[in-house]
C-alpha positions, 0 to 999 in steps of 0.5 A: 069566445070558446072560453065563454062557451066553456064557462057556460058549459061548466056554470050549468054543470056546477049550478044545476048538476045536483038540481037537475038530477035531483028533479029528474029522479024524482020524475023519471025512472032511470031509463026515462032520464037517459033517453030524455038526457040523450035527446036534449044532447040531440035537440041541442045541435038544431038551433045550429042546424036551423041558423044561417051561418052568415047572421053573427049574433043569431049564431052566437046565440044559437052557440050559447043555446047549444052549449047549455042544452049539452051541458044540461042533458049530460048533467041529466045523463051522467049519473044515470049512466054510472048507475046503469054500469053498476046495476048491469055489472051485478054489483060484481067487478064494478071497477072492471065494468067501469074501465071497459065502459070507459075505454069503449067510450074513449074509442066512441069519442076518438072515432066520433070526433074523427068523424065529425072532423071529417064531415066538417071538412066535407060540409065546409067545402060544399057550404053546407055546414048545416050537414054536420049539425044535422048529423050531430042531432041525428046522432043524439036522437039515434042513441036515445032511441037506442037506449029506449030500445035496449030498455024495451028489450029487457037488456038494460035490466039488473043482472041478478047474483046467481043463487048457489043451491042449498047444500 
């Protein structure tokens, strides 16, 4: 079953990446694409949170929907995320900025996986797996809200190159 979920995720990414990116680019600003993609990723966990764990067919459908939404959200976010790194770097030391971004992302993924595992164990012991799904949904929505807030405050605006005074 796990293999099937990876196939669905890969199929959405392969078939949809260019189409989703093009569609989003025509309709949304980069910030809107980031916020909506992150919100879709948060939304992906709600079917799992709302599905009774003892309904096997419903759980399978919720898993497929979750994987497809996560893949679609990622496909929308990724290109705009990379453009944002370049934009914030001011086109200077782009590789260094990517390196820092990837290091911080790796730490976030590691800590997020650790926290999710701890929460999963806690929820499993208390027969409340819905708690994990709601926490993951809330995390996606919080990330979307944080990016929107950063954009409103001007912190996602491109850096301008320093101008040298004429000699």
